[in-house]
C-alpha positions as CSV (number, residue, x, y, z in Angstrom):
1,M,24.3,259.6,-104.0
2,N,26.8,258.8,-101.0
3,N,24.0,256.6,-99.4
4,S,23.0,255.1,-102.5
5,P,25.6,252.0,-102.7
6,A,24.9,251.3,-99.0
7,E,21.1,250.9,-99.7
8,I,21.5,248.7,-102.6
9,E,23.9,246.4,-100.7
10,Q,21.3,246.2,-97.9
11,W,18.8,245.4,-100.4
12,L,20.8,242.6,-102.2
13,I,21.6,241.1,-98.7
14,A,18.0,240.9,-97.9
15,G,17.3,239.5,-101.4
16,T,19.9,236.7,-100.6
17,K,18.3,236.1,-97.1
18,E,15.0,235.7,-98.8
19,H,16.5,233.3,-101.1
20,E,18.1,231.1,-98.5
21,Q,14.7,230.9,-96.6
22,S,13.0,230.0,-100.0
23,F,16.0,227.5,-100.8
24,D,16.0,225.7,-97.6
25,L,13.1,223.8,-99.0
26,Q,14.6,222.8,-102.2
27,V,18.0,221.6,-100.8
28,W,18.2,217.9,-101.2
29,D,19.3,215.5,-98.6
30,A,23.0,214.1,-99.7
31,G,22.4,210.8,-97.8
32,F,25.3,211.0,-95.6
33,D,26.2,208.3,-93.1
34,V,27.7,209.0,-89.9
35,E,28.8,205.5,-89.1
36,R,30.1,204.7,-92.4
37,R,33.4,203.1,-92.5
38,L,35.7,201.1,-94.8
39,V,37.0,197.7,-94.4
40,Y,40.4,196.9,-96.3
41,S,41.0,193.3,-96.3
42,K,44.6,192.0,-97.3
43,F,45.4,188.4,-96.8
44,G,48.5,187.1,-98.6
45,P,48.0,188.3,-102.3
46,Y,44.2,188.9,-102.0
47,S,42.9,192.5,-101.0
48,R,39.5,194.0,-100.9
49,L,37.9,197.1,-99.9
50,F,34.1,197.1,-99.2
51,L,31.9,198.8,-96.6
52,R,31.8,197.8,-93.2
53,P,28.7,195.3,-92.6
54,K,26.6,195.8,-89.4
55,K,27.6,192.8,-87.6
56,F,31.3,193.0,-88.5
57,V,34.0,191.3,-86.6
58,Q,37.6,192.6,-87.2
59,R,40.2,190.1,-87.8
60,F,44.1,190.7,-87.9
61,Y,43.9,191.1,-91.6
62,H,41.6,193.7,-91.6
63,T,42.1,197.7,-91.3
64,L,39.3,200.3,-90.7
65,Y,39.2,203.4,-92.5
66,P,36.5,206.0,-91.4
67,L,34.9,208.2,-94.4
68,L,34.1,211.1,-92.1
69,I,31.7,214.2,-93.1
70,E,33.9,217.2,-93.3
71,D,32.7,220.8,-93.4
72,W,34.9,223.2,-95.9
73,E,34.3,226.9,-96.6
74,I,35.9,228.5,-99.7
75,V,36.1,232.2,-99.7
76,E,36.8,234.7,-102.5
77,Q,36.5,238.3,-103.6
78,L,36.0,239.8,-107.1
79,Q,36.2,243.1,-108.4
80,L,33.7,243.9,-111.1
81,Y,33.1,246.8,-113.3
82,E,36.6,248.5,-112.6
83,G,36.1,248.3,-108.7
84,F,32.5,249.8,-109.0
85,C,31.2,246.5,-107.3
86,T,32.9,244.1,-105.1
87,L,31.5,240.6,-104.8
88,D,32.2,238.5,-101.5
89,I,31.9,235.0,-102.4
90,K,31.6,232.2,-99.5
91,L,30.7,228.5,-100.3
92,E,29.9,226.2,-97.4
93,V,30.6,222.5,-98.5
94,R,29.5,219.5,-96.5
95,F,31.0,216.4,-98.2
96,Q,31.6,212.7,-97.7
97,A,33.4,210.1,-99.9
98,T,31.7,207.2,-101.2
99,L,32.8,203.4,-101.9
100,A,33.0,204.1,-105.4
101,Y,35.4,207.1,-104.8
102,A,37.5,205.3,-102.2
103,Q,38.1,202.2,-104.5
104,S,39.5,204.8,-107.1
105,Q,41.7,206.4,-104.3
106,I,42.7,203.3,-102.4
107,E,46.3,204.1,-102.0
108,I,45.5,207.4,-100.1
109,L,42.4,206.0,-97.6
110,S,43.7,207.4,-94.6
111,E,43.9,211.1,-96.3
112,I,41.0,211.1,-98.7
113,N,39.1,214.4,-97.4
114,E,42.4,216.4,-97.9
115,H,42.9,214.9,-101.2
116,I,39.4,215.9,-102.2
117,K,40.0,219.5,-101.0
118,T,43.1,219.8,-103.0
119,T,41.8,218.4,-106.1
120,Y,38.6,220.1,-106.5
121,Q,39.3,223.4,-104.9
122,G,40.4,224.9,-108.4
123,V,37.4,222.9,-110.2
124,I,35.0,224.6,-108.0
125,L,36.4,228.2,-108.3
126,D,36.3,227.7,-111.9
127,L,32.7,226.7,-111.7
128,I,31.8,229.8,-109.5
129,H,34.0,232.0,-112.0
130,N,32.0,230.7,-115.0
131,K,28.6,231.1,-113.5
132,L,29.3,234.5,-112.4
133,F,30.8,235.7,-115.7
134,T,27.7,234.4,-117.5
135,A,25.2,236.1,-115.2
136,L,26.7,239.2,-114.1
137,P,27.1,241.0,-117.4
138,D,23.5,241.5,-117.8
139,D,22.5,244.0,-115.4
140,T,19.1,242.3,-114.6
141,W,20.6,240.7,-111.3
142,V,20.7,244.3,-109.7
143,Q,16.8,244.2,-109.7
144,A,16.2,240.6,-109.4
145,G,19.1,240.1,-106.5
146,L,21.6,237.1,-106.4
147,G,19.6,234.3,-105.3
148,D,19.3,232.7,-108.8
149,I,23.2,232.9,-109.4
150,E,23.7,231.4,-105.8
151,R,21.3,228.7,-106.7
152,A,22.9,227.8,-109.9
153,I,26.6,227.6,-108.0
154,D,25.1,225.3,-105.6
155,F,23.4,223.2,-108.1
156,A,26.6,223.1,-110.4
157,V,29.0,222.2,-107.6
158,S,26.7,219.5,-106.3
159,E,26.3,218.0,-109.6
160,M,30.3,218.0,-110.0
161,F,30.7,216.2,-106.6
162,V,27.9,213.6,-107.4
163,L,29.4,212.8,-110.9
164,N,32.7,212.1,-109.1
165,N,31.1,209.8,-106.6
166,I,31.0,212.2,-103.8
167,Q,28.3,213.1,-101.6
168,A,27.8,216.9,-101.1
169,Q,25.7,219.5,-99.9
170,T,26.7,223.1,-100.6
171,S,25.3,226.5,-99.6
172,C,26.7,229.8,-101.5
173,H,26.4,233.1,-100.2
174,L,27.2,236.3,-102.6
175,I,27.3,239.7,-101.1
176,A,27.9,242.8,-103.4
177,S,28.9,246.1,-102.4
178,F,29.2,249.3,-104.3
179,A,31.6,252.1,-104.2
180,E,30.8,255.8,-104.9
181,F,29.5,256.5,-108.4
182,P,32.2,257.1,-110.8
183,D,31.9,259.2,-113.6
184,V,29.5,257.3,-116.4
185,Q,31.5,255.2,-118.6
186,L,30.7,254.7,-122.4
187,G,29.4,251.4,-122.7
188,K,28.1,250.9,-119.0
189,E,25.3,253.4,-118.9
190,H,22.6,250.7,-118.6
191,L,24.6,249.0,-115.1
192,Y,24.7,252.7,-113.8
193,L,21.0,253.4,-114.6
194,S,19.7,250.0,-113.2
195,V,21.5,250.7,-109.8
196,L,20.0,254.2,-109.8
197,K,16.5,253.1,-110.4
198,K,17.1,250.2,-107.8
199,N,18.3,253.0,-105.4
200,F,15.4,255.0,-106.0
201,E,12.9,252.2,-105.7
202,V,14.7,251.2,-102.4
203,N,14.3,254.8,-101.2
204,E,10.6,255.2,-102.2
205,Q,10.0,251.7,-100.5
206,Q,12.1,253.1,-97.3
207,R,9.8,256.5,-97.4
208,E,6.7,254.6,-97.9
209,E,7.6,252.2,-95.1
210,L,8.7,254.9,-92.9
211,F,5.5,256.9,-93.3
212,R,3.1,253.8,-92.7
213,Q,5.0,253.0,-89.7
214,E,4.6,256.6,-88.2
215,Q,1.1,256.5,-89.0
216,L,0.9,252.9,-87.5
217,A,3.0,254.1,-84.4
218,E,0.4,257.3,-84.2
219,E,-2.7,254.9,-84.3
220,Q,-0.9,252.7,-81.7
221,A,-0.3,255.7,-79.2
222,I,-3.9,256.9,-79.6
223,A,-5.3,253.1,-79.0
224,H,-2.7,252.8,-76.1
225,K,-4.1,256.0,-74.5
226,Q,-7.7,254.7,-74.7
227,Q,-6.6,251.4,-73.5
228,Q,-5.0,252.9,-70.6
229,L,-8.1,255.0,-69.8
230,E,-10.0,252.1,-69.9
231,H,-7.7,250.2,-67.9
232,L,-7.6,252.8,-65.3
233,K,-11.2,252.9,-64.9
234,E,-11.3,249.1,-64.9
235,Q,-8.7,249.2,-62.2
236,A,-10.6,251.7,-59.9
237,E,-13.8,249.4,-60.1
238,L,-11.8,246.4,-59.5
239,E,-10.2,248.2,-56.5
240,Q,-13.5,249.1,-54.9
241,L,-14.8,245.4,-55.7
242,K,-11.5,243.9,-54.0
243,Q,-11.6,246.2,-51.0
244,A,-15.3,245.0,-50.5
245,Q,-14.3,241.4,-51.3
246,D,-11.3,242.0,-48.9
247,A,-13.5,243.3,-46.1
248,E,-16.1,240.5,-46.4
249,H,-13.0,237.9,-46.5
250,H,-11.1,239.4,-43.6
251,K,-14.6,238.8,-41.5
252,R,-15.0,235.6,-42.7
253,L,-11.5,234.7,-41.7
254,L,-11.7,236.0,-38.5
255,L,-15.0,234.0,-37.8
256,D,-13.0,230.9,-39.1
257,Q,-10.0,231.6,-36.7
258,E,-12.5,232.0,-33.7
259,Q,-14.0,228.7,-34.4
260,Q,-10.7,227.0,-35.1
261,L,-9.3,228.5,-31.9
262,Q,-12.2,227.1,-30.0
263,V,-11.6,223.4,-31.7
264,Q,-8.2,223.9,-30.9
265,L,-8.6,224.9,-27.2
266,A,-11.3,222.0,-26.9
267,I,-8.9,219.4,-28.6
268,E,-6.0,220.7,-26.5
269,K,-7.7,220.4,-23.2
270,R,-8.8,216.8,-24.1
271,M,-5.2,216.1,-24.9
272,H,-3.9,217.5,-22.1
273,R,-6.3,215.6,-19.7
274,Q,-5.5,212.3,-21.5
275,K,-1.8,213.1,-21.1
276,I,-2.0,213.6,-17.5
277,E,-4.3,210.3,-17.1
278,H,-1.5,208.6,-19.4
279,E,1.3,210.0,-17.0
280,N,-0.5,208.8,-13.9
281,E,-0.9,205.2,-15.3
282,L,2.9,205.3,-16.2
283,K,3.5,206.3,-12.7
284,A,1.3,203.6,-10.9
285,I,3.0,201.0,-13.2
286,E,6.5,202.3,-12.7
287,F,5.8,202.6,-8.9
288,E,4.1,199.0,-9.0
289,V,7.2,197.8,-10.7
290,S,9.5,199.5,-8.3
291,L,8.0,197.8,-5.4
292,R,8.2,194.4,-7.0
293,E,11.9,194.7,-7.8
294,Q,12.5,196.4,-4.3
295,K,10.8,193.2,-2.6
296,R,12.7,190.9,-4.9
297,Q,15.8,192.5,-4.2
298,E,14.9,192.4,-0.3
299,E,14.3,188.9,-0.5
300,Q,17.3,188.3,-2.4
301,I,19.3,190.0,0.2
302,R,17.6,188.2,3.0
303,A,18.2,184.6,1.4
304,N,21.9,185.6,1.0
305,E,22.2,187.0,4.6
306,Q,20.4,183.7,5.7
307,K,22.9,181.7,3.7
308,V,26.0,183.5,5.1
309,Q,24.7,183.5,8.7
310,A,23.8,179.5,8.3
311,E,27.1,178.9,6.8
312,Q,28.9,181.1,9.8
313,L,27.1,179.1,12.5
314,A,27.8,175.8,11.0
315,H,31.2,176.8,11.0
316,E,31.5,178.3,14.4
317,S,29.7,174.9,15.6
318,L,32.5,173.0,14.1
319,L,35.0,174.9,15.5
320,K,33.2,174.7,19.0
321,A,32.7,170.9,18.4
322,Q,36.3,170.7,17.6
323,Q,37.6,172.8,20.6
324,L,35.4,170.6,23.1
325,Q,37.0,167.3,21.7
326,A,40.3,168.8,22.2
327,D,39.5,169.9,26.1
328,I,38.0,166.5,26.6
329,A,40.9,164.8,25.2
330,K,43.3,167.0,27.3
331,Q,41.2,166.4,30.3
332,E,41.3,162.8,29.9
333,R,45.0,162.8,29.4
334,E,45.5,165.1,32.6
335,Q,43.1,162.5,34.7
336,A,44.9,159.6,33.7
337,S,48.3,161.0,34.6
338,W,46.8,161.9,37.9
339,L,45.3,158.7,38.6
340,A,48.8,156.9,37.7
341,A,50.6,159.3,40.0
342,K,48.4,158.8,43.0
343,N,49.1,155.6,45.4
344,K,46.5,153.3,46.1
345,E,45.8,154.9,49.5
346,H,44.5,157.9,48.2
347,E,41.8,156.2,46.1
348,L,39.1,156.6,48.4
349,Q,39.8,160.3,48.7
350,L,40.0,160.6,45.1
351,E,36.7,159.0,44.8
352,Q,35.1,161.4,47.2
353,K,36.6,164.4,45.6
354,Q,35.4,163.0,42.1
355,I,31.8,162.6,43.6
356,Q,32.0,166.2,45.1
357,K,33.4,167.5,41.6
358,Q,30.6,165.5,40.2
359,L,27.9,166.9,42.2
360,K,29.0,170.3,41.6
361,F,29.3,170.0,38.1
362,D,25.8,168.4,37.9
363,M,24.6,171.5,39.8
364,D,26.3,173.9,37.4
365,I,25.0,171.9,34.6
366,A,21.3,172.1,35.9
367,N,21.7,175.8,36.7
368,K,23.2,176.3,33.2
369,K,20.2,174.2,31.6
370,R,17.8,176.5,33.5
371,E,19.4,179.5,32.5
372,E,19.4,178.3,28.9
373,Q,15.7,177.3,29.3
374,R,14.8,180.9,30.4
375,R,16.9,181.9,27.5
376,I,15.2,179.8,24.9
377,E,11.6,180.9,26.3
378,M,12.7,184.5,25.8
379,Q,13.9,183.9,22.4
380,E,10.8,182.1,21.5
381,Q,8.8,184.9,22.8
382,N,10.7,187.3,20.8
383,Y,10.5,184.9,17.8
384,E,6.6,185.0,18.3
385,T,6.8,188.9,18.4
386,K,9.1,189.2,15.4
387,K,7.4,186.7,13.4
388,N,4.5,189.4,12.5
389,S,7.2,191.7,11.2
390,D,6.5,192.4,7.1
391,I,10.4,193.3,6.5
392,Y,12.6,191.1,8.7
393,L,10.3,188.2,9.1
394,R,12.0,185.5,7.5
395,R,15.3,186.7,8.5
396,E,14.7,186.7,12.3
397,I,13.1,183.2,12.4
398,E,16.1,181.8,10.7
399,L,18.4,183.7,13.2
400,L,16.1,182.3,16.2
401,E,16.2,178.8,14.8
402,L,19.9,179.0,14.2
403,D,20.5,180.1,18.0
404,K,18.3,177.4,19.3
405,K,20.0,174.8,17.5
406,R,23.4,176.4,18.4
407,L,22.4,176.4,22.4
408,E,20.9,172.8,21.9
409,L,24.3,171.8,20.8
410,E,26.3,173.5,23.4
411,A,24.1,171.9,25.9
412,A,24.4,168.6,24.5
413,I,28.3,169.1,24.6
414,K,28.2,170.1,27.8
415,E,25.9,167.0,28.7
416,V,28.5,164.8,27.1
417,K,31.8,166.5,28.7
418,P,31.2,165.3,32.5
419,E,30.0,161.8,31.4
420,S,33.4,161.3,29.5
């Protein structure tokens, strides 16, 4: 008998769970509104309380009060039948105040949920006690379970809230536990007999269920062994088939790899040949561009050198002309002073000497002209020879021309000097 109360408790708990599963479909929708807000409007002596509309614009004379949805849990424990039965009560309440209730409690809008808890906790406990003391004296609940009592408490509490303009949704859970069987007391034999009867029924159901489960487990074990044998046979057949398929697949794979390798080698050869041709083309283009650039640079260098040489020659010619003019002026001054110093008696001698000097000077000029003519001829020959050169052609031609001009200029200066 020591295990009897625990088995009955398990049965009662199981009955309660079945009641919860069947009762879930019967719980009504309380119609909670998460966005419910109250607007308290006070402007001068006028005040009004109303629900916040959808397109509400708050003014300075408006105060908003949210009506929150709150979860409330009430827990209590009762001792029944002189401690033979302990009943744990847990009532879960979810509630939300309505506009009508708020209008009746307008002075405590900011603490309206706490006010509901404080006000209705005693009323709820009284309702629970009344329902329990009405239903529990009869021992039929031991056979039927506590589901009907839980449903009656849910309905009574919800009805009480609705009548007081409070939206609520409740869920009651009753758990009964029994102590060791005491000595039978007069007047309570039917309760003990109901408990013993239910304990016997529960034990019978458990034994039948255990026997059924053992038979089912044995049948499942036999079926599992047969399935394992069939599975091993199928696995052996599948393994043989798989090995044959793997061998054929490996053979096809090798053939495919050989074909792919041949195709790849052909492609790589073609790509390598194209790459070499492309590189040769690029090198030819680069070489041609390099030659063009080198030729352009050489032409530019020659042009710069020719320009510098022309400027240098012009500068040298200018210096020589200036020097010649200075020599002529000096000679003229010397001759003038020399002529002024001589007496008239030496005029003839001077004229003869002058003639001799002039003849000698003319001979020197003629010799220099012949030398310059030979030099010019040799330079012209060099000019004709160097004219065919590909690299320094233009440079040499211009240098020869400049030398020729320089020589002609020197010859002209020398011709002008004796005359003066």
